[in-house]
N, C-alpha and C positions, 0 to 999 in steps of 0.2 A: 605366658605373658607376651612373649615375642611373636607367637603364632597369632594371638588375638590383635596385637598391633598390625601385623602384616594383613590380616583379613580386613580389618578396618580400613587401611590404607588402600587396599586392592578394591574394595567396594566403594570407596570415595572417588577413586580414580575413574572406575567404571561408570559411576554416577555421572561424573562431570563430562566424560566424553559422550555419554548418551545424551545428556542435556545439549551439547553443541551440535549433534547430528539431527538437525531439523532443516527442512526445505526452506520454510518461511519464518523469519525472526518474528518476535513480538511486535516490532514497528512496522512489519509488512514488507521488508526487504527479502528477496529470494537469494538463497544460498546456493547457487549452481554455477558451474564454469564449463564452457564449451571447449572440447579439444580436438585437435585434428580436423579443423574445419577446411574443407577442400576449397571452398570459394576464396578468391582473393579478396583482400581488404579494400581493393578498389571498389567494390559494391557499396561500401559505406560512404565513399565519396561521392557516389551517384546521388544517394539521398542525404546531401550534406545538411539540409535544415534539420532533419531528425538527429543526425549525428551531433550536431551542435547543441541541440537542446538537451540531448542525454549527457553531455560532458559535465564533468564536476566544475565547480566554480572556479577553482584555481586554474584549471585548463582552459576555460572559457574567458577568463579575463586575461590570461596570457596571450591568447589569440587576439583578443580586443585590442590590447595594447600594441602588439606586434604588427597588426594590420594597419593601425594608423601611423606608428613610428616608421614602419617600413615603407609605406606609400609617400609619407613626407620626405624621408630621405632619398627614396628613388627619384621622385620628381624633382627635389633639390639638386641631385646630380645632373638630371637633364636640363634644368635651368642654367646650370653652371655650364654645360657643354654648348648650349645655345648662345650664353654670353662669350664663351672662349671663341667659338667659331666666328662670331660676328665681330670679335675683337673689341669688346666692351669693357674688359677688365682693365684695372689701372696699369698693369705691367706692360700693356700695349702702347701706352702713352696717347690715348685718343685725342684728336684735335678738339678745339673748342666748337667747332660746327658739327661734330660727330653726333649723330642721334641713336642712342642705343636701343636694343630691342626691349629691355626692361630697365627702367631707371633705378639707379642707386644699387645695383648689384656689384660689389667689389671683391668678392671671394666666395668660397663654398658656404661660410656661415650665413652670409646674407642671402645666397640662394636658397639655403634651407629654411630661413624664416620667410622668405617671399612664398615658398611651396606652402608652408603651414598657413599663411594668411590667405592663400588662394583657396586651399581645400576646405578650410573651415569658415570661410567667407568673413574673416575679421575685417580686413580692408583698412589698414592704418592710413593709408593715402601717401606713405612715404615712398613706396616702391610700387610701380605700376607698369603695365605693359603699354609700349607705343605701337603706332601703326607702321613702324619702319619694316618689319619682317612677318611674313606670313606664318612662318615656323612657330614663332612664339604665340601667335593667335591661336593656331591649332592646338598646340600644347596646353594653353589656358583652357580652351573648350573641353579638351579630353580630360584634364585633370578635375575640371569642375563637375563633369558628369561621373567620373569614376568615384569621386569624393562622395557624391549623393547616393551612389549605389552602396559604398561602403557603410556610410553613416546609416542608411535605411536597414541594411542587413544586420548589422552588428547591434544596433539599438533595438531593432525588432526582436532579435534574438534574446537579448538580455531581458526585455519587456515580457516577452512569451514565457521564459523560464520563471520570471517572478510570479507571474499571474496563472501558472499551471495549476490545474485542479489537484495536483499531487500535494502541493502545500495545504490545500484546504483538508485534505485527509489527515493532516496532522492534528486537527482540532476535532477528530472523531477518536474516542478512545474506548477500549475494551476492558473488561475486568481482567485482572492479573490471573485468576484461576476460573475455571469451570466447576460446576458443582453438580451432583447428583442427588435428587430427592424426590419425594412424591409431590405431585402437583395435579389437583383435581382428581385425586384418586389413582393417578397413573405415575409410573416411574419416569422421570424426565431428566435430561441433561440440560442444564440452565447456564445461560451466559449473560452478562450484563454489558450493555453498550450506551454510550452517551454522547451527546453533541454539545461540545464546549462553546458553541456560538448560538446566539439567538436567531440567526438566520437559518432557514430550513434547508434540508436536502428534499428536493422534490422528487416523487416516484421512487422512494427508497425501496430496495429489495434485499432480503437477507438469505443466504444460503451457505452451504458448507460442504467440503469435501474431505473425506477420511482417507489419508494416505497410508498405505501399508504394504508390505511385501507378501505376495501370495503365489501358490504354486497350483497351476492348473491341472486337470485331470490327466492331461498329457505330459505332465512333468516339467512344463515350462515355469521358470521362475520369473515373475514380474515384479521388479521393483518399482516403488511409488505407483502402485495400482490405486486408482482413484474410485471411491464409492461415494455416491450422492448422499448428502445428509440434509433432510428437511428441517428447517427450524420455522417456528410459527410464533406468533404474538397473539395475545388475546383478541386484539383488534383486526387480525389478519396480517400476512406478510407482505402485502402489496400496498403502495402508497402509504407509508407509515407517516404519522403525524409525530415527526421526531423532535419535539420541542423539550422534552423532559427525558431522562434516562429510561431505557426500556429493558425488560428482561425478556429475553428470546429462549425458546426451549424447544428441545427435540424429544419427541415422545419415543421412549424405548419400548418398542412393541416386538412382535415376532419378525417383523420385516427389518428391524434395525440391527446394525452390526454389533451394537453394544449389548444385544440380548443375552449373548452366552458369557458376558463378563460378569464378574462379581467383585465385591469389595476386597475379597482377599486376592485376587488375581489379576486385578486392573494394572498394578505396577509391573507385572511381569509381561504385559502386552507390549508389541512394537507397532505403535501407530502415531500418527500426527493428524490432528484435527485442524484443518484451515478453514476459517470462517471469513466470509466475503459481505461486504455491504456495498451496493451500487446505488447510485443516485445522482441527480443533476443539481449543481450548485445554483442557488437562488439568484446570486448576484450576477454570474457570468453565464448562466445556461451552459455551462461546460459540464461534461459527464465526470463523475468522480468515483473511485473504488478505493475502499479501506479493506485492509486484510490484517489477519493476525492468526496465530496458530497455538495450539495447546498439546503438550505431549503428556504421556500417563501421570508424570509427577506433577502436573499441574491441573489434574482432574481429582477433585475432592469428593468422595463417596460419603453420602451422609450428612451433607451440609446444605445451607440455603444462604441466599444473600440477606443482610440486614437491611431494613427499611432505610430509605434514602430522601423520600419526598415528604414534607410536613407542610402544614398551613399556619401561618403566623396569625397574630391577634388583629393585624391590619387587613387581613384577608388576602394577603399574597402567599403564593406557593414557593416554598424555600427548598432548594436541593442541596444537602449536605454531602459533599464530595469526599469528606473524610470517612464516610461509610460505604463508599463507592465498590471497593473490593473486599469489604469486610464481610466474614462469613460466620454463621451461627450453626452449631451442631444441632441435627434433629433426628428424630427416630425414623430409620430408613431401612427396608428390606435389603439384605445383603446381595440380592441378586434379582433380576426382572422375573426369572422363571419361577422363583418362590412366590413372588407377588401375585402372579397369574394363577398359579395352583392355589394359593390361598383363596383367591376370589372364586375360583371354581368349585372349591370345597364348601365354601360358604352358600353359594348359590345352590348346590345340590341339597344342603342340609335344609333349606327353606322350601323345597319342592318335595312332593310326594310321588311315588313310583307304584305302579300296579304290578302285582306278581302274578304272571300268567299260570302258574302252577297251583295257584291257590284256589280250592274249590269250597263253596259254601254248602253244608249238609244241614238239612232241617231234622230236628228230633221232635217226634210227637210225644205230647204229654199224656200219659194214662192216670187214671184216677184209682185203680186197683192197688190195694196195698196188702201186703201179706204180714200176718200176725206171726 
């Protein structure tokens, strides 16, 4: 009993670790990290726009708030210094005829408020720059220009991150499992994909990569070796009319890496099937890529997808997403090699073959009979 539980626990841990070891997650994120990068992180600051766009929201909002608060406080200090040098503050007891550089700056707090009003162009009218000193005029112009730059960059970065086509990819979904069954008399690997929006993806193209560890004839071990997997749709894999869920399939022929796999051995295989969908967003004309992956435990042999599209009495087409990932067991050959052997055998049975060693000999009939 103890050995049985230990084996079950070991197999469960092995299965969990194997499920985690995937390069691309189901939602398309890449599970990879870079170590010992020789280049300095200064190269990321050179392309500051891409760096800001790739940051997570919490870091982006921290930079956004820090940029504004920091610039307001910095220029507030500068305005306070200008007022201090020009002796506009109340502690200097300025005379009645004294004209300050900035009206109504009484301390650091009022200088900060004037800095905020200047940069965000609120302009309450209570504090204003006079023509008494050129330093204040120059500082006003410089802060106004820098404020416009900060506003344009930070607001543009937030708008660009919100409108990235990466967010559009979240409304494209793939089936939870891939299935293997017969389609059109051929053994195929099938995947279902759906567009959750009514707006189309223009020029959509679907393809796949099979990632596995291979050993070359020279003995070199290649981890994450990539093999092209061609997916097709009945209407073609170019410029898809992606208004309703589509079932894409890969024909398992002699050139397919799945040809030598069988229903009994597919779970022992070590591979990851990554599926890509490229297209152009109709609303923004931005390119978009959606990706997902399937490991051996997520490939069901001998199943097909349940119907999902129906027609209502009103003449409308209805898509039932409750059956989107639902599968139905069907009769399927347990390997592609057996299917093709079966086809060849049946084809030979229907054909006749000449025997070159066969010789037809004629026998002459005689009318003589012996009594």
